[in-house]
C-alpha positions in Angstrom: -13.9 -2.6 -18.9 -11.9 -5.7 -19.8 -8.7 -4.1 -18.5 -10.5 -3.2 -15.3 -11.7 -6.7 -14.8 -8.3 -8.1 -15.4 -6.7 -5.9 -12.8 -9.6 -6.7 -10.4 -9.0 -10.4 -10.9 -5.3 -10.1 -10.3 -5.8 -8.4 -7.0 -8.5 -11.0 -6.1 -6.1 -13.8 -6.9 -3.3 -12.3 -4.8 -5.7 -11.8 -1.9 -6.9 -15.4 -2.1 -3.4 -16.7 -2.4 -2.4 -14.8 0.8 -5.6 -16.1 2.6 -4.9 -19.7 1.6 -1.3 -19.3 2.9 -2.6 -17.9 6.1 -5.0 -20.8 6.6 -2.2 -23.3 5.8 0.0 -21.7 8.5 -2.5 -22.3 11.3 -0.6 -24.3 14.0 -3.6 -26.3 15.0 -6.5 -27.7 13.0 -10.1 -27.3 14.1 -13.5 -28.3 12.9 -14.2 -24.7 12.1 -11.5 -24.2 9.4 -13.5 -26.0 6.8 -16.6 -23.8 7.2 -14.4 -20.7 7.5 -12.8 -21.6 4.1 -16.2 -22.3 2.6 -17.4 -18.9 3.7 -14.4 -16.8 2.6 -13.7 -18.6 -0.7 -17.2 -18.2 -2.0 -16.3 -16.5 -5.3 -16.3 -12.9 -4.2 -14.6 -10.2 -6.4 -12.5 -8.9 -3.5 -13.6 -5.4 -4.3 -12.6 -4.1 -0.9 -9.1 -5.4 -1.3 -8.9 -3.8 -4.7 -9.8 -0.4 -3.2 -7.0 -0.8 -0.6 -4.5 -1.8 -3.3 -5.4 1.0 -5.8 -5.5 3.7 -3.1 -2.2 2.5 -1.7 -0.5 2.5 -5.1 -1.2 6.2 -5.4 1.0 6.7 -2.3 3.7 4.2 -3.3 2.9 1.6 -0.6 4.3 -2.0 -1.0 1.9 -4.3 -2.8 2.3 -7.2 -0.3 1.4 -5.0 2.6 -1.7 -3.7 0.8 -2.8 -7.3 0.0 -2.5 -8.3 3.6 -4.6 -5.4 4.8 -7.1 -6.1 2.0 -7.2 -9.8 3.2 -8.0 -8.7 6.7 -10.8 -6.6 5.5 -12.1 -9.5 3.4 -12.2 -11.6 6.5 -14.5 -9.0 8.2 -16.6 -8.8 5.1 -17.0 -12.6 4.9 -17.9 -12.8 8.5 -20.6 -10.2 8.0 -22.1 -12.1 5.0 -22.1 -15.4 6.9 -24.0 -13.8 9.8 -26.2 -11.8 7.4 -27.5 -15.0 5.9 -28.5 -16.6 9.2 -32.2 -17.4 9.9 -32.4 -14.7 12.6 -31.2 -12.1 10.1 -31.9 -12.2 6.3 -32.5 -16.0 6.3 -30.9 -16.6 2.9 -30.4 -20.2 1.7 -27.9 -19.2 -1.1 -24.9 -16.9 -1.3 -23.4 -16.3 -4.8 -25.2 -19.4 -6.2 -24.0 -21.7 -3.4 -25.5 -22.9 -0.2 -25.0 -20.3 2.6 -22.8 -21.5 5.4 -25.6 -22.3 7.8 -27.3 -24.4 5.1 -24.1 -26.2 4.1 -23.3 -27.0 7.8 -25.6 -25.8 10.5 -26.6 -22.6 12.3 -24.2 -22.7 15.3 -21.3 -23.7 13.0 -22.0 -20.6 10.8 -22.1 -18.3 13.8 -18.8 -19.7 15.1 -17.1 -19.7 11.7 -18.1 -16.2 11.0 -16.9 -15.0 14.4 -13.6 -16.8 13.8 -13.1 -15.0 10.5 -13.6 -11.7 12.3 -10.8 -12.6 14.7 -8.6 -13.7 11.7 -8.6 -10.1 10.5 -6.9 -8.9 13.7 -4.5 -11.9 13.6 -3.4 -10.7 10.2 -3.0 -7.0 11.1 -1.1 -7.7 14.3 1.0 -10.6 12.9 4.8 -10.4 12.3 4.3 -10.9 8.5 2.9 -7.4 8.2 6.0 -5.3 8.3 4.8 -2.2 9.9 5.6 -0.4 13.2 3.7 -1.4 16.3 2.0 2.0 16.4 0.7 1.6 12.9 -0.5 -1.9 13.6 -2.2 -0.8 16.8 -4.0 2.0 15.0 -5.1 -0.4 12.2 -6.5 -2.9 14.7 -8.3 -0.3 16.8 -9.8 1.5 13.8 -11.0 -1.7 12.1 -12.6 -2.8 15.3 -14.5 0.5 15.4 -15.5 0.4 11.8 -16.8 -3.2 12.1 -18.5 -2.7 15.5 -21.6 -1.1 16.8 -20.8 2.3 15.4 -20.1 0.8 11.9 -21.0 -2.4 10.1 -22.8 -4.2 13.0 -24.7 -1.1 13.9 -25.7 -0.6 10.3 -26.9 -4.2 10.2 -29.0 -3.6 13.3 -30.8 -0.7 11.6 -31.2 -2.7 8.4 -33.1 -5.4 10.2 -35.0 -2.9 12.4 -36.1 -1.0 9.3 -37.6 -4.0 7.5 -41.3 -3.6 6.4 -41.3 0.0 7.8 -41.6 3.3 6.0 -38.2 4.9 6.6 -36.9 8.3 5.5 -34.3 8.6 2.8 -31.9 10.2 5.2 -32.2 7.3 7.6 -31.6 4.8 4.9 -28.5 6.6 3.7 -27.2 6.7 7.2 -27.8 3.0 7.6 -26.1 2.2 4.3 -23.1 4.3 5.3 -22.7 2.3 8.5 -23.4 -1.2 7.1 -21.4 -0.9 3.9 -19.7 2.5 3.9 -17.7 2.2 7.1 -15.7 -0.8 5.9 -15.1 0.8 2.5 -14.0 3.9 4.4 -11.4 1.8 6.3 -10.1 0.5 2.9 -9.0 4.1 2.1 -8.3 5.1 5.7 -5.9 2.2 6.3 -3.6 3.8 3.6 -3.7 7.1 5.5 -2.8 5.3 8.7 0.3 3.5 7.4 1.4 6.6 5.6 1.2 8.5 8.9 -1.1 11.2 7.5 -2.6 13.9 9.7 -6.2 13.6 10.9 -7.5 16.0 8.2 -6.1 14.0 5.3 -7.1 10.7 7.0 -10.7 11.9 7.4 -10.8 12.9 3.8 -9.6 9.5 2.6 -12.0 7.8 4.8 -14.9 9.9 3.4 -13.9 8.9 -0.1 -14.3 5.2 0.9 -17.6 5.8 2.6 -18.9 7.4 -0.5 -17.7 4.5 -2.7 -19.6 2.2 -0.3 -22.8 4.2 -0.7 -22.4 4.1 -4.5 -21.8 0.4 -4.3 -25.1 -0.1 -2.4 -27.0 2.2 -4.8 
């Protein structure tokens, strides 16, 4: 377990270093950068980035590329947590022992900071620092957009809020969790299949592994 934690921390540190570098390279400063940093550097374990890295290692993919993809996914995850804490959703005052973004700043700032982190993900994947072909980058951007949108994370969050205080079947709850959490975990593994140019069958299989990891994570 100690060895596992050490490896997890190393990936988290690499992911955070890249994200800090990405923030520092922003050409123009804005009032949202502070809340964005507060939201994304909130002490998370970067478990999603670790899945990308460990899956990619199996197929011999460059560590730096994997960290960049992992960082993009962590931006999406952080955006979802900021919005998840809002009064109109889960209405949480704390996140990992700290004030949630809307409590630290205000509600509209949290909404805008979260939305800006979501767009950061696509900046990272489409940027020149990620040394991949345009076709691979386009596929990463398109697929992450789908996994994060109404068919994935956002759609799962809708069902999560809709299901509150209702008697829901086990099948519906599993379906909701696969969307809310599993689809992003699925992309962690699927992204490796994309940049390796795997066929649709292998890509689907890798994605399903990630979705199952996400479901186990929720359980």
